[in-house]
C-alpha positions as MATLAB code, in Angstrom:
seq = 'MAGKHCVQELYKADSDLLNDEAFVREALIEAARVADATFLDVRTHLFDPQGVTGFVLLAESHISIHTWPELGYAAVDVYTCGFSTKPEAACQYLYNRFKAQDQQLQTIARPVPKFTCA';
ca = [
       0.000    0.000    0.000;
       1.289    3.452   -0.913;
      -0.856    5.222    1.655;
      -4.293    6.094    3.005;
      -6.591    8.811    1.781;
      -9.313    9.942    4.186;
     -12.156   12.067    2.859;
     -14.190   13.588    5.683;
     -17.250   15.792    5.850;
     -18.098   17.525    9.118;
     -21.724   18.470    9.775;
     -23.281   20.786   12.371;
     -19.846   22.019   13.445;
     -19.314   25.203   15.465;
     -19.737   28.103   13.008;
     -17.493   30.469   14.969;
     -14.639   27.954   14.971;
     -15.103   27.250   11.265;
     -14.708   30.965   10.553;
     -11.668   31.558   12.804;
      -8.549   31.443   10.612;
      -6.122   31.210   13.538;
      -8.150   28.371   15.082;
      -8.277   26.482   11.771;
      -4.525   26.912   11.328;
      -3.749   25.569   14.807;
      -6.217   22.678   14.387;
      -4.528   21.604   11.143;
      -1.065   21.707   12.712;
      -2.259   19.680   15.691;
      -4.032   17.189   13.407;
      -0.690   16.535   11.720;
       0.879   15.853   15.123;
      -1.977   13.535   16.123;
      -1.478   11.623   12.863;
       2.234   11.168   13.656;
       2.987   12.945   10.390;
       5.969   15.174    9.597;
       4.818   18.804    9.450;
       6.513   20.932    6.777;
       4.358   24.051    6.263;
       0.872   25.505    6.671;
      -1.171   27.993    4.635;
      -4.614   29.384    5.422;
      -6.901   31.976    3.923;
      -9.980   33.724    5.400;
     -12.661   34.536    2.836;
     -14.957   37.567    2.879;
     -17.663   37.423    4.085;
     -16.893   34.021    5.666;
     -15.118   30.694    5.357;
     -11.571   29.445    5.685;
      -9.451   27.221    3.522;
      -6.281   25.662    4.875;
      -3.558   23.281    3.829;
      -0.814   21.542    5.794;
       2.067   20.220    3.751;
       3.432   16.986    5.202;
       6.500   14.974    4.293;
       3.955   12.165    3.864;
       1.533   14.311    1.753;
      -1.131   16.740    3.092;
      -4.144   17.701    5.194;
      -6.626   20.233    3.820;
      -9.878   21.827    4.970;
     -12.491   24.076    3.403;
     -15.166   25.538    5.689;
     -18.668   26.909    5.193;
     -19.503   28.454    8.595;
     -22.970   29.514    7.459;
     -23.773   25.809    6.971;
     -21.793   24.427    9.926;
     -19.963   22.332    7.331;
     -16.346   21.505    6.510;
     -14.757   19.308    3.854;
     -11.508   17.664    4.981;
      -8.914   15.695    3.043;
      -6.129   13.760    4.789;
      -3.691   11.879    2.591;
      -0.630   10.160    3.988;
       1.884    7.874    2.342;
       3.551    4.940    4.021;
       2.621    2.888    7.057;
       3.688    4.967   10.056;
       0.963    7.641   10.070;
      -2.580    7.609   11.426;
      -4.810    9.703    9.145;
      -7.989    8.429   10.799;
      -6.740    9.809   14.127;
      -6.319   13.226   12.503;
      -9.904   13.038   11.261;
     -11.225   12.086   14.700;
      -9.275   14.979   16.226;
     -10.776   17.464   13.709;
     -14.284   16.085   14.309;
     -13.901   16.714   18.032;
     -12.009   20.019   17.713;
     -14.658   21.648   15.504;
     -17.424   20.294   17.763;
     -19.159   18.593   14.856;
     -22.323   16.677   15.627;
     -22.064   14.342   12.657;
     -19.601   13.280    9.978;
     -19.048   11.110    6.958;
     -15.621    9.511    6.707;
     -14.335    7.428    3.847;
     -10.879    5.848    3.977;
      -9.344    4.774    0.690;
      -6.292    2.523    0.578;
      -3.970    3.843   -2.101;
      -2.139    0.901   -3.686;
       1.421    0.948   -4.923;
       1.198    1.684   -8.649;
       2.282   -1.053  -11.023;
       4.527    0.197  -13.775;
       5.578   -1.675  -16.867;
       8.602   -0.921  -18.980;
       8.353   -0.899  -22.757;
];
């Protein structure tokens, strides 16, 4: 397996937290730690009138979030390569941290690609 790809949707999350750029930034950084991933960089952006997008670059790949505070909704993507990380733990952390009342979580095993030489 090349890695795991977790696609998460948070529902009925705290609107104030979803619209707080500094909070989102810190939550992403901590999610990387919880996943035992290697943090490299973080970028966030606060939209007008509302919403935050954020991205954590990991040595193993990335964690991203896009929020819609007016809906209490966030779309999260956690992709990690290798066997040593715990992307599901990052998702559980974000679910709790944003005080979501419901979620959908899909974990996709990413296989090692098979290449053929001509």
